[in-house]
C-alpha positions, 0 to 999 in steps of 0.5 A: 500500500502506497497511501491511505486517505480521503479524496479531497479534489478531482480534476477531469478533462477530455482531450481527444479520446482521453480522460485526463486529470488528477486526484488529490488525496489527504492522508488518514491514519499514519498518513495523516498530514500528508497529501498524494496526487495521482495523475491519470490518462484513462488509467492512473499513471503517477502517484506523487507526494510533495514532489517525490514520485511514489510510483509511475507507469508502467507499474500498476497504480490503483485505488480501492475503496477503503471500506469495501475493497472495491476498485475505484476507476478514474471515471468514478472517483469522487470527493470524500471517498476513503481510499487506499492507493496500491502499487503493483510492480509490472512484469520485467518485460515493461522495464526495458528501454524499448518498452519504457519508450512506449509506456514509461512516464516520459511517454505520457508527459510526466517529468520523472524517470521510471523507478521500479516499485520493488526497488523504491 
């Protein structure tokens, strides 16, 4: 688990065929006093806390409802929802230079180098 908190802001916009935006989550429990921002383009692509990347694509970043465990996709996340942010390492094939050129953070305009979750 990367983070646990309550959704405080959701910003969505359509660009062509893509739903883009961000979700700001304020920490709960031992994450209290901290804030994480998730960036998305149809899927969650980055998780950042105070300028420090917690996770980026191609690793999987997902939200689950903290009360039910149900997945919370980008199109249904809403203000006030208590969520957990999960990060799952991608298959090593997606970590090659060739693959990162197609699915890495910079491909999506994220100003960060990919750092595998299991190394973070």
